[in-house]
mmJSON file of the N, C-alpha and C atoms, coordinates in Angstrom:
{"data_MODEL":{"atom_site":{
"group_PDB":["ATOM","ATOM","ATOM","ATOM","ATOM","ATOM","ATOM","ATOM","ATOM","ATOM","ATOM","ATOM","ATOM","ATOM","ATOM","ATOM","ATOM","ATOM","ATOM","ATOM","ATOM","ATOM","ATOM","ATOM","ATOM","ATOM","ATOM","ATOM","ATOM","ATOM","ATOM","ATOM","ATOM","ATOM","ATOM","ATOM","ATOM","ATOM","ATOM","ATOM","ATOM","ATOM","ATOM","ATOM","ATOM","ATOM","ATOM","ATOM","ATOM","ATOM","ATOM","ATOM","ATOM","ATOM","ATOM","ATOM","ATOM","ATOM","ATOM","ATOM","ATOM","ATOM","ATOM","ATOM","ATOM","ATOM","ATOM","ATOM","ATOM","ATOM","ATOM","ATOM","ATOM","ATOM","ATOM","ATOM","ATOM","ATOM","ATOM","ATOM","ATOM","ATOM","ATOM","ATOM","ATOM","ATOM","ATOM","ATOM","ATOM","ATOM","ATOM","ATOM","ATOM","ATOM","ATOM","ATOM","ATOM","ATOM","ATOM","ATOM","ATOM","ATOM","ATOM","ATOM","ATOM","ATOM","ATOM","ATOM","ATOM","ATOM","ATOM","ATOM","ATOM","ATOM","ATOM","ATOM","ATOM","ATOM","ATOM","ATOM","ATOM","ATOM","ATOM","ATOM","ATOM","ATOM","ATOM","ATOM","ATOM","ATOM","ATOM","ATOM","ATOM","ATOM","ATOM","ATOM","ATOM","ATOM","ATOM","ATOM","ATOM","ATOM","ATOM","ATOM","ATOM","ATOM","ATOM","ATOM","ATOM","ATOM","ATOM","ATOM","ATOM","ATOM","ATOM","ATOM","ATOM","ATOM","ATOM","ATOM","ATOM","ATOM","ATOM","ATOM","ATOM","ATOM","ATOM","ATOM","ATOM","ATOM","ATOM","ATOM","ATOM","ATOM","ATOM","ATOM","ATOM","ATOM","ATOM","ATOM","ATOM","ATOM","ATOM","ATOM","ATOM","ATOM","ATOM","ATOM","ATOM","ATOM","ATOM","ATOM","ATOM","ATOM","ATOM","ATOM","ATOM","ATOM","ATOM","ATOM","ATOM","ATOM","ATOM","ATOM","ATOM","ATOM","ATOM","ATOM","ATOM","ATOM","ATOM","ATOM","ATOM","ATOM","ATOM","ATOM","ATOM","ATOM","ATOM","ATOM","ATOM","ATOM","ATOM","ATOM","ATOM","ATOM","ATOM","ATOM","ATOM","ATOM","ATOM","ATOM","ATOM","ATOM","ATOM","ATOM","ATOM","ATOM","ATOM","ATOM"],
"id":[1,2,3,4,5,6,7,8,9,10,11,12,13,14,15,16,17,18,19,20,21,22,23,24,25,26,27,28,29,30,31,32,33,34,35,36,37,38,39,40,41,42,43,44,45,46,47,48,49,50,51,52,53,54,55,56,57,58,59,60,61,62,63,64,65,66,67,68,69,70,71,72,73,74,75,76,77,78,79,80,81,82,83,84,85,86,87,88,89,90,91,92,93,94,95,96,97,98,99,100,101,102,103,104,105,106,107,108,109,110,111,112,113,114,115,116,117,118,119,120,121,122,123,124,125,126,127,128,129,130,131,132,133,134,135,136,137,138,139,140,141,142,143,144,145,146,147,148,149,150,151,152,153,154,155,156,157,158,159,160,161,162,163,164,165,166,167,168,169,170,171,172,173,174,175,176,177,178,179,180,181,182,183,184,185,186,187,188,189,190,191,192,193,194,195,196,197,198,199,200,201,202,203,204,205,206,207,208,209,210,211,212,213,214,215,216,217,218,219,220,221,222,223,224,225,226,227,228,229,230,231,232,233,234,235,236,237,238,239,240],
"type_symbol":["N","C","C","N","C","C","N","C","C","N","C","C","N","C","C","N","C","C","N","C","C","N","C","C","N","C","C","N","C","C","N","C","C","N","C","C","N","C","C","N","C","C","N","C","C","N","C","C","N","C","C","N","C","C","N","C","C","N","C","C","N","C","C","N","C","C","N","C","C","N","C","C","N","C","C","N","C","C","N","C","C","N","C","C","N","C","C","N","C","C","N","C","C","N","C","C","N","C","C","N","C","C","N","C","C","N","C","C","N","C","C","N","C","C","N","C","C","N","C","C","N","C","C","N","C","C","N","C","C","N","C","C","N","C","C","N","C","C","N","C","C","N","C","C","N","C","C","N","C","C","N","C","C","N","C","C","N","C","C","N","C","C","N","C","C","N","C","C","N","C","C","N","C","C","N","C","C","N","C","C","N","C","C","N","C","C","N","C","C","N","C","C","N","C","C","N","C","C","N","C","C","N","C","C","N","C","C","N","C","C","N","C","C","N","C","C","N","C","C","N","C","C","N","C","C","N","C","C","N","C","C","N","C","C","N","C","C","N","C","C"],
"label_atom_id":["N","CA","C","N","CA","C","N","CA","C","N","CA","C","N","CA","C","N","CA","C","N","CA","C","N","CA","C","N","CA","C","N","CA","C","N","CA","C","N","CA","C","N","CA","C","N","CA","C","N","CA","C","N","CA","C","N","CA","C","N","CA","C","N","CA","C","N","CA","C","N","CA","C","N","CA","C","N","CA","C","N","CA","C","N","CA","C","N","CA","C","N","CA","C","N","CA","C","N","CA","C","N","CA","C","N","CA","C","N","CA","C","N","CA","C","N","CA","C","N","CA","C","N","CA","C","N","CA","C","N","CA","C","N","CA","C","N","CA","C","N","CA","C","N","CA","C","N","CA","C","N","CA","C","N","CA","C","N","CA","C","N","CA","C","N","CA","C","N","CA","C","N","CA","C","N","CA","C","N","CA","C","N","CA","C","N","CA","C","N","CA","C","N","CA","C","N","CA","C","N","CA","C","N","CA","C","N","CA","C","N","CA","C","N","CA","C","N","CA","C","N","CA","C","N","CA","C","N","CA","C","N","CA","C","N","CA","C","N","CA","C","N","CA","C","N","CA","C","N","CA","C","N","CA","C","N","CA","C","N","CA","C","N","CA","C","N","CA","C","N","CA","C","N","CA","C","N","CA","C"],
"label_alt_id":[null,null,null,null,null,null,null,null,null,null,null,null,null,null,null,null,null,null,null,null,null,null,null,null,null,null,null,null,null,null,null,null,null,null,null,null,null,null,null,null,null,null,null,null,null,null,null,null,null,null,null,null,null,null,null,null,null,null,null,null,null,null,null,null,null,null,null,null,null,null,null,null,null,null,null,null,null,null,null,null,null,null,null,null,null,null,null,null,null,null,null,null,null,null,null,null,null,null,null,null,null,null,null,null,null,null,null,null,null,null,null,null,null,null,null,null,null,null,null,null,null,null,null,null,null,null,null,null,null,null,null,null,null,null,null,null,null,null,null,null,null,null,null,null,null,null,null,null,null,null,null,null,null,null,null,null,null,null,null,null,null,null,null,null,null,null,null,null,null,null,null,null,null,null,null,null,null,null,null,null,null,null,null,null,null,null,null,null,null,null,null,null,null,null,null,null,null,null,null,null,null,null,null,null,null,null,null,null,null,null,null,null,null,null,null,null,null,null,null,null,null,null,null,null,null,null,null,null,null,null,null,null,null,null,null,null,null,null,null,null],
"label_comp_id":["MET","MET","MET","SER","SER","SER","THR","THR","THR","ASN","ASN","ASN","LEU","LEU","LEU","GLU","GLU","GLU","SER","SER","SER","LEU","LEU","LEU","ALA","ALA","ALA","LEU","LEU","LEU","THR","THR","THR","HIS","HIS","HIS","LEU","LEU","LEU","ARG","ARG","ARG","ALA","ALA","ALA","ALA","ALA","ALA","HIS","HIS","HIS","GLU","GLU","GLU","PRO","PRO","PRO","ILE","ILE","ILE","ARG","ARG","ARG","GLU","GLU","GLU","PHE","PHE","PHE","ALA","ALA","ALA","LEU","LEU","LEU","TYR","TYR","TYR","ASP","ASP","ASP","ARG","ARG","ARG","VAL","VAL","VAL","VAL","VAL","VAL","ALA","ALA","ALA","ASP","ASP","ASP","LEU","LEU","LEU","GLY","GLY","GLY","GLU","GLU","GLU","HIS","HIS","HIS","ILE","ILE","ILE","PRO","PRO","PRO","PRO","PRO","PRO","GLU","GLU","GLU","THR","THR","THR","PHE","PHE","PHE","VAL","VAL","VAL","GLU","GLU","GLU","THR","THR","THR","MET","MET","MET","GLU","GLU","GLU","ARG","ARG","ARG","LEU","LEU","LEU","MET","MET","MET","THR","THR","THR","GLU","GLU","GLU","GLY","GLY","GLY","TYR","TYR","TYR","VAL","VAL","VAL","HIS","HIS","HIS","VAL","VAL","VAL","SER","SER","SER","PHE","PHE","PHE","GLU","GLU","GLU","ARG","ARG","ARG","ASP","ASP","ASP","SER","SER","SER","ALA","ALA","ALA","GLN","GLN","GLN","ARG","ARG","ARG","ASP","ASP","ASP","PRO","PRO","PRO","GLU","GLU","GLU","PRO","PRO","PRO","PHE","PHE","PHE","SER","SER","SER","PRO","PRO","PRO","ARG","ARG","ARG","TYR","TYR","TYR","TYR","TYR","TYR","ARG","ARG","ARG","VAL","VAL","VAL","THR","THR","THR","ASP","ASP","ASP"],
"label_asym_id":["A","A","A","A","A","A","A","A","A","A","A","A","A","A","A","A","A","A","A","A","A","A","A","A","A","A","A","A","A","A","A","A","A","A","A","A","A","A","A","A","A","A","A","A","A","A","A","A","A","A","A","A","A","A","A","A","A","A","A","A","A","A","A","A","A","A","A","A","A","A","A","A","A","A","A","A","A","A","A","A","A","A","A","A","A","A","A","A","A","A","A","A","A","A","A","A","A","A","A","A","A","A","A","A","A","A","A","A","A","A","A","A","A","A","A","A","A","A","A","A","A","A","A","A","A","A","A","A","A","A","A","A","A","A","A","A","A","A","A","A","A","A","A","A","A","A","A","A","A","A","A","A","A","A","A","A","A","A","A","A","A","A","A","A","A","A","A","A","A","A","A","A","A","A","A","A","A","A","A","A","A","A","A","A","A","A","A","A","A","A","A","A","A","A","A","A","A","A","A","A","A","A","A","A","A","A","A","A","A","A","A","A","A","A","A","A","A","A","A","A","A","A","A","A","A","A","A","A","A","A","A","A","A","A","A","A","A","A","A","A"],
"label_entity_id":["1","1","1","1","1","1","1","1","1","1","1","1","1","1","1","1","1","1","1","1","1","1","1","1","1","1","1","1","1","1","1","1","1","1","1","1","1","1","1","1","1","1","1","1","1","1","1","1","1","1","1","1","1","1","1","1","1","1","1","1","1","1","1","1","1","1","1","1","1","1","1","1","1","1","1","1","1","1","1","1","1","1","1","1","1","1","1","1","1","1","1","1","1","1","1","1","1","1","1","1","1","1","1","1","1","1","1","1","1","1","1","1","1","1","1","1","1","1","1","1","1","1","1","1","1","1","1","1","1","1","1","1","1","1","1","1","1","1","1","1","1","1","1","1","1","1","1","1","1","1","1","1","1","1","1","1","1","1","1","1","1","1","1","1","1","1","1","1","1","1","1","1","1","1","1","1","1","1","1","1","1","1","1","1","1","1","1","1","1","1","1","1","1","1","1","1","1","1","1","1","1","1","1","1","1","1","1","1","1","1","1","1","1","1","1","1","1","1","1","1","1","1","1","1","1","1","1","1","1","1","1","1","1","1","1","1","1","1","1","1"],
"label_seq_id":[1,1,1,2,2,2,3,3,3,4,4,4,5,5,5,6,6,6,7,7,7,8,8,8,9,9,9,10,10,10,11,11,11,12,12,12,13,13,13,14,14,14,15,15,15,16,16,16,17,17,17,18,18,18,19,19,19,20,20,20,21,21,21,22,22,22,23,23,23,24,24,24,25,25,25,26,26,26,27,27,27,28,28,28,29,29,29,30,30,30,31,31,31,32,32,32,33,33,33,34,34,34,35,35,35,36,36,36,37,37,37,38,38,38,39,39,39,40,40,40,41,41,41,42,42,42,43,43,43,44,44,44,45,45,45,46,46,46,47,47,47,48,48,48,49,49,49,50,50,50,51,51,51,52,52,52,53,53,53,54,54,54,55,55,55,56,56,56,57,57,57,58,58,58,59,59,59,60,60,60,61,61,61,62,62,62,63,63,63,64,64,64,65,65,65,66,66,66,67,67,67,68,68,68,69,69,69,70,70,70,71,71,71,72,72,72,73,73,73,74,74,74,75,75,75,76,76,76,77,77,77,78,78,78,79,79,79,80,80,80],
"pdbx_PDB_ins_code":[null,null,null,null,null,null,null,null,null,null,null,null,null,null,null,null,null,null,null,null,null,null,null,null,null,null,null,null,null,null,null,null,null,null,null,null,null,null,null,null,null,null,null,null,null,null,null,null,null,null,null,null,null,null,null,null,null,null,null,null,null,null,null,null,null,null,null,null,null,null,null,null,null,null,null,null,null,null,null,null,null,null,null,null,null,null,null,null,null,null,null,null,null,null,null,null,null,null,null,null,null,null,null,null,null,null,null,null,null,null,null,null,null,null,null,null,null,null,null,null,null,null,null,null,null,null,null,null,null,null,null,null,null,null,null,null,null,null,null,null,null,null,null,null,null,null,null,null,null,null,null,null,null,null,null,null,null,null,null,null,null,null,null,null,null,null,null,null,null,null,null,null,null,null,null,null,null,null,null,null,null,null,null,null,null,null,null,null,null,null,null,null,null,null,null,null,null,null,null,null,null,null,null,null,null,null,null,null,null,null,null,null,null,null,null,null,null,null,null,null,null,null,null,null,null,null,null,null,null,null,null,null,null,null,null,null,null,null,null,null],
"Cartn_x":[-5.204,-5.57,-4.387,-3.193,-2.056,-1.8,-2.046,-1.862,-2.847,-4.112,-5.102,-4.731,-4.274,-3.867,-2.719,-1.701,-0.561,-0.99,-1.793,-2.246,-3.054,-3.989,-4.803,-3.963,-3.038,-2.181,-1.377,-0.783,0.005,-0.872,-2.077,-3.007,-3.361,-3.66,-3.99,-2.794,-1.623,-0.429,-0.153,-0.284,-0.067,-1.107,-2.354,-3.434,-3.293,-2.717,-2.609,-1.572,-0.538,0.55,1.228,1.082,1.741,1.763,2.614,2.657,1.326,0.976,-0.245,0.132,-0.469,-0.234,-0.712,0.031,-0.216,-1.66,-2.208,-3.555,-4.595,-4.381,-5.306,-5.266,-4.086,-3.953,-4.651,-4.489,-5.175,-6.687,-7.237,-8.685,-9.161,-8.402,-8.789,-8.766,-7.734,-7.609,-8.719,-8.995,-10.06,-11.408,-11.654,-12.923,-13.068,-11.99,-12.056,-12.2,-11.542,-11.648,-13.007,-13.617,-14.916,-14.844,-13.688,-13.513,-12.459,-12.509,-11.548,-10.172,-9.166,-7.781,-7.166,-6.555,-5.889,-4.834,-4.822,-3.842,-2.407,-2.096,-0.741,-0.392,-1.369,-1.152,-0.863,-1.591,-1.37,0.03,0.431,1.757,2.847,2.691,3.664,3.75,2.613,2.59,3.314,3.064,3.723,5.229,5.624,7.059,7.711,7.003,7.531,7.666,6.654,6.728,7.884,8.144,9.271,10.588,10.714,11.932,12.2,11.136,11.274,11.46,11.411,11.682,10.501,9.286,8.1,7.61,7.834,7.403,8.553,8.453,9.396,8.588,9.198,8.5,9.265,8.515,9.099,8.291,8.924,8.307,8.09,6.988,6.728,6.889,8.062,8.403,7.73,7.423,6.837,5.333,4.69,3.26,2.454,1.506,0.613,-0.526,-0.77,-1.828,-1.361,-2.22,-1.903,-2.751,-2.095,-2.788,-2.903,-3.952,-4.104,-2.991,-2.666,-1.671,-2.156,-1.346,0.111,0.601,-0.244,0.126,1.026,1.892,2.825,2.633,3.218,3.103,4.027,3.773,4.562,3.774,4.505,3.929,4.562,3.714,4.198,4.007,4.928,4.785,5.407,4.948,5.514,6.876,7.718,9.063,9.164,8.145,8.257,7.636],
"Cartn_y":[15.308,13.923,13.0,13.412,12.512,12.03,12.879,12.44,11.332,11.48,10.428,9.162,9.323,8.194,7.44,8.169,7.544,6.841,7.532,6.985,5.71,5.728,4.534,3.378,3.654,2.591,1.953,2.77,2.233,1.484,1.981,1.295,-0.091,-0.191,-1.496,-2.436,-1.909,-2.764,-3.277,-2.424,-2.853,-3.891,-3.671,-4.583,-5.956,-6.005,-7.269,-8.217,-7.67,-8.489,-9.362,-8.992,-9.687,-8.751,-9.029,-8.171,-8.182,-7.04,-6.905,-6.511,-7.203,-6.893,-5.474,-4.771,-3.363,-3.074,-3.818,-3.565,-3.816,-4.842,-5.132,-4.019,-3.502,-2.397,-1.155,-0.892,0.235,0.105,-1.063,-1.288,-1.022,-1.468,-1.28,0.203,0.903,2.325,3.132,2.865,3.581,3.328,2.095,1.77,2.543,2.66,3.4,4.9,5.431,6.864,7.24,6.317,6.591,7.557,7.679,8.545,7.949,8.363,7.858,8.488,7.66,8.116,7.654,8.537,8.068,7.015,5.9,4.855,5.374,6.307,6.855,7.591,8.273,8.978,7.982,6.877,5.849,5.264,4.908,4.323,5.314,6.573,7.6,7.729,7.684,7.776,6.599,5.41,4.223,4.261,4.755,4.884,5.885,6.958,7.941,7.307,6.559,5.889,4.891,4.239,3.313,4.083,5.172,5.975,6.538,6.91,7.483,6.418,5.149,4.061,3.545,3.932,3.471,2.105,1.78,0.494,-0.166,-1.47,-2.271,-2.911,-3.049,-3.649,-4.875,-5.891,-7.064,-7.34,-8.012,-8.269,-9.756,-10.09,-11.472,-11.507,-11.765,-11.644,-12.695,-13.863,-14.939,-15.065,-14.002,-14.039,-14.233,-15.162,-15.369,-14.352,-13.787,-12.779,-11.464,-10.836,-9.555,-8.458,-7.451,-6.307,-5.214,-4.394,-3.303,-2.27,-1.588,-0.514,0.586,1.227,1.18,0.219,-0.695,-1.588,-2.716,-3.154,-4.248,-5.307,-6.48,-7.518,-7.211,-6.058,-5.624,-5.91,-6.278,-6.516,-5.539,-4.857,-3.887,-4.424,-4.046,-4.322,-3.157,-2.921,-1.84,-2.26,-1.289,-1.591,-1.471,-0.91,-0.738,-1.871],
"Cartn_z":[2.462,2.195,2.399,2.069,2.133,3.554,4.569,5.951,6.291,5.903,6.126,5.366,4.16,3.335,3.99,4.42,5.093,6.373,7.169,8.436,8.249,7.308,7.055,6.528,5.631,5.098,6.227,7.091,8.2,9.194,9.434,10.334,9.815,8.523,7.936,7.971,7.712,7.742,9.152,10.144,11.538,11.959,11.591,11.985,11.336,10.157,9.423,10.025,10.636,11.196,10.142,8.891,7.785,6.584,5.615,4.422,3.674,3.098,2.305,0.886,-0.063,-1.469,-1.78,-2.604,-2.9,-3.311,-4.254,-4.738,-3.645,-2.823,-1.718,-0.677,-0.391,0.554,0.018,-1.262,-1.899,-1.724,-2.0,-1.853,-0.427,0.55,1.947,2.329,1.906,2.243,1.574,0.31,-0.407,0.264,0.674,1.34,2.647,3.399,4.667,4.462,3.461,3.198,2.643,1.92,1.321,0.156,-0.438,-1.609,-2.525,-3.777,-4.754,-4.521,-4.575,-4.548,-5.857,-6.616,-7.837,-7.484,-8.198,-7.899,-7.885,-8.778,-8.836,-7.536,-6.964,-5.698,-4.583,-4.582,-3.568,-3.708,-4.917,-5.148,-4.731,-5.087,-4.697,-3.18,-2.513,-1.052,-0.427,-0.937,-0.391,-0.658,-1.814,-2.108,-1.159,-0.832,0.119,1.505,1.942,3.238,3.274,2.158,2.081,2.189,1.447,1.461,2.858,3.553,4.893,5.972,5.581,6.508,7.306,6.944,7.666,7.203,5.943,5.406,4.653,4.566,3.786,2.664,1.516,0.371,-0.106,-0.506,-1.146,-2.414,-3.36,-4.66,-4.858,-5.496,-5.901,-7.418,-7.841,-9.262,-10.152,-9.606,-10.408,-10.216,-9.833,-9.562,-10.842,-10.793,-11.934,-11.905,-10.733,-10.574,-11.177,-11.954,-12.582,-11.966,-11.465,-10.876,-11.923,-11.827,-12.794,-12.629,-13.702,-13.656,-12.733,-11.993,-11.89,-10.809,-10.352,-9.267,-9.756,-8.847,-9.12,-8.045,-8.252,-7.218,-6.031,-5.41,-4.254,-2.987,-1.951,-0.638,0.35,1.108,2.095,3.499,4.393,5.812,6.563,7.783,8.581,9.105,9.339,9.831,11.34,11.999,13.463,14.219],
"occupancy":[1.0,1.0,1.0,1.0,1.0,1.0,1.0,1.0,1.0,1.0,1.0,1.0,1.0,1.0,1.0,1.0,1.0,1.0,1.0,1.0,1.0,1.0,1.0,1.0,1.0,1.0,1.0,1.0,1.0,1.0,1.0,1.0,1.0,1.0,1.0,1.0,1.0,1.0,1.0,1.0,1.0,1.0,1.0,1.0,1.0,1.0,1.0,1.0,1.0,1.0,1.0,1.0,1.0,1.0,1.0,1.0,1.0,1.0,1.0,1.0,1.0,1.0,1.0,1.0,1.0,1.0,1.0,1.0,1.0,1.0,1.0,1.0,1.0,1.0,1.0,1.0,1.0,1.0,1.0,1.0,1.0,1.0,1.0,1.0,1.0,1.0,1.0,1.0,1.0,1.0,1.0,1.0,1.0,1.0,1.0,1.0,1.0,1.0,1.0,1.0,1.0,1.0,1.0,1.0,1.0,1.0,1.0,1.0,1.0,1.0,1.0,1.0,1.0,1.0,1.0,1.0,1.0,1.0,1.0,1.0,1.0,1.0,1.0,1.0,1.0,1.0,1.0,1.0,1.0,1.0,1.0,1.0,1.0,1.0,1.0,1.0,1.0,1.0,1.0,1.0,1.0,1.0,1.0,1.0,1.0,1.0,1.0,1.0,1.0,1.0,1.0,1.0,1.0,1.0,1.0,1.0,1.0,1.0,1.0,1.0,1.0,1.0,1.0,1.0,1.0,1.0,1.0,1.0,1.0,1.0,1.0,1.0,1.0,1.0,1.0,1.0,1.0,1.0,1.0,1.0,1.0,1.0,1.0,1.0,1.0,1.0,1.0,1.0,1.0,1.0,1.0,1.0,1.0,1.0,1.0,1.0,1.0,1.0,1.0,1.0,1.0,1.0,1.0,1.0,1.0,1.0,1.0,1.0,1.0,1.0,1.0,1.0,1.0,1.0,1.0,1.0,1.0,1.0,1.0,1.0,1.0,1.0,1.0,1.0,1.0,1.0,1.0,1.0,1.0,1.0,1.0,1.0,1.0,1.0,1.0,1.0,1.0,1.0,1.0,1.0],
"B_iso_or_equiv":[0.0,0.0,0.0,0.0,0.0,0.0,0.0,0.0,0.0,0.0,0.0,0.0,0.0,0.0,0.0,0.0,0.0,0.0,0.0,0.0,0.0,0.0,0.0,0.0,0.0,0.0,0.0,0.0,0.0,0.0,0.0,0.0,0.0,0.0,0.0,0.0,0.0,0.0,0.0,0.0,0.0,0.0,0.0,0.0,0.0,0.0,0.0,0.0,0.0,0.0,0.0,0.0,0.0,0.0,0.0,0.0,0.0,0.0,0.0,0.0,0.0,0.0,0.0,0.0,0.0,0.0,0.0,0.0,0.0,0.0,0.0,0.0,0.0,0.0,0.0,0.0,0.0,0.0,0.0,0.0,0.0,0.0,0.0,0.0,0.0,0.0,0.0,0.0,0.0,0.0,0.0,0.0,0.0,0.0,0.0,0.0,0.0,0.0,0.0,0.0,0.0,0.0,0.0,0.0,0.0,0.0,0.0,0.0,0.0,0.0,0.0,0.0,0.0,0.0,0.0,0.0,0.0,0.0,0.0,0.0,0.0,0.0,0.0,0.0,0.0,0.0,0.0,0.0,0.0,0.0,0.0,0.0,0.0,0.0,0.0,0.0,0.0,0.0,0.0,0.0,0.0,0.0,0.0,0.0,0.0,0.0,0.0,0.0,0.0,0.0,0.0,0.0,0.0,0.0,0.0,0.0,0.0,0.0,0.0,0.0,0.0,0.0,0.0,0.0,0.0,0.0,0.0,0.0,0.0,0.0,0.0,0.0,0.0,0.0,0.0,0.0,0.0,0.0,0.0,0.0,0.0,0.0,0.0,0.0,0.0,0.0,0.0,0.0,0.0,0.0,0.0,0.0,0.0,0.0,0.0,0.0,0.0,0.0,0.0,0.0,0.0,0.0,0.0,0.0,0.0,0.0,0.0,0.0,0.0,0.0,0.0,0.0,0.0,0.0,0.0,0.0,0.0,0.0,0.0,0.0,0.0,0.0,0.0,0.0,0.0,0.0,0.0,0.0,0.0,0.0,0.0,0.0,0.0,0.0,0.0,0.0,0.0,0.0,0.0,0.0],
"pdbx_formal_charge":[null,null,null,null,null,null,null,null,null,null,null,null,null,null,null,null,null,null,null,null,null,null,null,null,null,null,null,null,null,null,null,null,null,null,null,null,null,null,null,null,null,null,null,null,null,null,null,null,null,null,null,null,null,null,null,null,null,null,null,null,null,null,null,null,null,null,null,null,null,null,null,null,null,null,null,null,null,null,null,null,null,null,null,null,null,null,null,null,null,null,null,null,null,null,null,null,null,null,null,null,null,null,null,null,null,null,null,null,null,null,null,null,null,null,null,null,null,null,null,null,null,null,null,null,null,null,null,null,null,null,null,null,null,null,null,null,null,null,null,null,null,null,null,null,null,null,null,null,null,null,null,null,null,null,null,null,null,null,null,null,null,null,null,null,null,null,null,null,null,null,null,null,null,null,null,null,null,null,null,null,null,null,null,null,null,null,null,null,null,null,null,null,null,null,null,null,null,null,null,null,null,null,null,null,null,null,null,null,null,null,null,null,null,null,null,null,null,null,null,null,null,null,null,null,null,null,null,null,null,null,null,null,null,null,null,null,null,null,null,null],
"auth_seq_id":[1,1,1,2,2,2,3,3,3,4,4,4,5,5,5,6,6,6,7,7,7,8,8,8,9,9,9,10,10,10,11,11,11,12,12,12,13,13,13,14,14,14,15,15,15,16,16,16,17,17,17,18,18,18,19,19,19,20,20,20,21,21,21,22,22,22,23,23,23,24,24,24,25,25,25,26,26,26,27,27,27,28,28,28,29,29,29,30,30,30,31,31,31,32,32,32,33,33,33,34,34,34,35,35,35,36,36,36,37,37,37,38,38,38,39,39,39,40,40,40,41,41,41,42,42,42,43,43,43,44,44,44,45,45,45,46,46,46,47,47,47,48,48,48,49,49,49,50,50,50,51,51,51,52,52,52,53,53,53,54,54,54,55,55,55,56,56,56,57,57,57,58,58,58,59,59,59,60,60,60,61,61,61,62,62,62,63,63,63,64,64,64,65,65,65,66,66,66,67,67,67,68,68,68,69,69,69,70,70,70,71,71,71,72,72,72,73,73,73,74,74,74,75,75,75,76,76,76,77,77,77,78,78,78,79,79,79,80,80,80],
"auth_comp_id":["MET","MET","MET","SER","SER","SER","THR","THR","THR","ASN","ASN","ASN","LEU","LEU","LEU","GLU","GLU","GLU","SER","SER","SER","LEU","LEU","LEU","ALA","ALA","ALA","LEU","LEU","LEU","THR","THR","THR","HIS","HIS","HIS","LEU","LEU","LEU","ARG","ARG","ARG","ALA","ALA","ALA","ALA","ALA","ALA","HIS","HIS","HIS","GLU","GLU","GLU","PRO","PRO","PRO","ILE","ILE","ILE","ARG","ARG","ARG","GLU","GLU","GLU","PHE","PHE","PHE","ALA","ALA","ALA","LEU","LEU","LEU","TYR","TYR","TYR","ASP","ASP","ASP","ARG","ARG","ARG","VAL","VAL","VAL","VAL","VAL","VAL","ALA","ALA","ALA","ASP","ASP","ASP","LEU","LEU","LEU","GLY","GLY","GLY","GLU","GLU","GLU","HIS","HIS","HIS","ILE","ILE","ILE","PRO","PRO","PRO","PRO","PRO","PRO","GLU","GLU","GLU","THR","THR","THR","PHE","PHE","PHE","VAL","VAL","VAL","GLU","GLU","GLU","THR","THR","THR","MET","MET","MET","GLU","GLU","GLU","ARG","ARG","ARG","LEU","LEU","LEU","MET","MET","MET","THR","THR","THR","GLU","GLU","GLU","GLY","GLY","GLY","TYR","TYR","TYR","VAL","VAL","VAL","HIS","HIS","HIS","VAL","VAL","VAL","SER","SER","SER","PHE","PHE","PHE","GLU","GLU","GLU","ARG","ARG","ARG","ASP","ASP","ASP","SER","SER","SER","ALA","ALA","ALA","GLN","GLN","GLN","ARG","ARG","ARG","ASP","ASP","ASP","PRO","PRO","PRO","GLU","GLU","GLU","PRO","PRO","PRO","PHE","PHE","PHE","SER","SER","SER","PRO","PRO","PRO","ARG","ARG","ARG","TYR","TYR","TYR","TYR","TYR","TYR","ARG","ARG","ARG","VAL","VAL","VAL","THR","THR","THR","ASP","ASP","ASP"],
"auth_asym_id":["A","A","A","A","A","A","A","A","A","A","A","A","A","A","A","A","A","A","A","A","A","A","A","A","A","A","A","A","A","A","A","A","A","A","A","A","A","A","A","A","A","A","A","A","A","A","A","A","A","A","A","A","A","A","A","A","A","A","A","A","A","A","A","A","A","A","A","A","A","A","A","A","A","A","A","A","A","A","A","A","A","A","A","A","A","A","A","A","A","A","A","A","A","A","A","A","A","A","A","A","A","A","A","A","A","A","A","A","A","A","A","A","A","A","A","A","A","A","A","A","A","A","A","A","A","A","A","A","A","A","A","A","A","A","A","A","A","A","A","A","A","A","A","A","A","A","A","A","A","A","A","A","A","A","A","A","A","A","A","A","A","A","A","A","A","A","A","A","A","A","A","A","A","A","A","A","A","A","A","A","A","A","A","A","A","A","A","A","A","A","A","A","A","A","A","A","A","A","A","A","A","A","A","A","A","A","A","A","A","A","A","A","A","A","A","A","A","A","A","A","A","A","A","A","A","A","A","A","A","A","A","A","A","A","A","A","A","A","A","A"],
"auth_atom_id":["N","CA","C","N","CA","C","N","CA","C","N","CA","C","N","CA","C","N","CA","C","N","CA","C","N","CA","C","N","CA","C","N","CA","C","N","CA","C","N","CA","C","N","CA","C","N","CA","C","N","CA","C","N","CA","C","N","CA","C","N","CA","C","N","CA","C","N","CA","C","N","CA","C","N","CA","C","N","CA","C","N","CA","C","N","CA","C","N","CA","C","N","CA","C","N","CA","C","N","CA","C","N","CA","C","N","CA","C","N","CA","C","N","CA","C","N","CA","C","N","CA","C","N","CA","C","N","CA","C","N","CA","C","N","CA","C","N","CA","C","N","CA","C","N","CA","C","N","CA","C","N","CA","C","N","CA","C","N","CA","C","N","CA","C","N","CA","C","N","CA","C","N","CA","C","N","CA","C","N","CA","C","N","CA","C","N","CA","C","N","CA","C","N","CA","C","N","CA","C","N","CA","C","N","CA","C","N","CA","C","N","CA","C","N","CA","C","N","CA","C","N","CA","C","N","CA","C","N","CA","C","N","CA","C","N","CA","C","N","CA","C","N","CA","C","N","CA","C","N","CA","C","N","CA","C","N","CA","C","N","CA","C","N","CA","C","N","CA","C","N","CA","C","N","CA","C","N","CA","C"],
"pdbx_PDB_model_num":[1,1,1,1,1,1,1,1,1,1,1,1,1,1,1,1,1,1,1,1,1,1,1,1,1,1,1,1,1,1,1,1,1,1,1,1,1,1,1,1,1,1,1,1,1,1,1,1,1,1,1,1,1,1,1,1,1,1,1,1,1,1,1,1,1,1,1,1,1,1,1,1,1,1,1,1,1,1,1,1,1,1,1,1,1,1,1,1,1,1,1,1,1,1,1,1,1,1,1,1,1,1,1,1,1,1,1,1,1,1,1,1,1,1,1,1,1,1,1,1,1,1,1,1,1,1,1,1,1,1,1,1,1,1,1,1,1,1,1,1,1,1,1,1,1,1,1,1,1,1,1,1,1,1,1,1,1,1,1,1,1,1,1,1,1,1,1,1,1,1,1,1,1,1,1,1,1,1,1,1,1,1,1,1,1,1,1,1,1,1,1,1,1,1,1,1,1,1,1,1,1,1,1,1,1,1,1,1,1,1,1,1,1,1,1,1,1,1,1,1,1,1,1,1,1,1,1,1,1,1,1,1,1,1,1,1,1,1,1,1]
}}}
């Protein structure tokens, strides 16, 4: 599953041509997979992609919007 998860996340990020908020990206990936992914698994996968240099993350520290746990006001974009 993690390969499909990684692939779908990167596909959505490339197609967007702009940063995507973490919770919104999660919703898109889950919809495409058609199955539940634990939010913690998604966050861990995105952190791994960031560590491996595939994605860059930025934070919106003053966001009034609150995302459900474990999501944060993080925005991801592809690095390639």
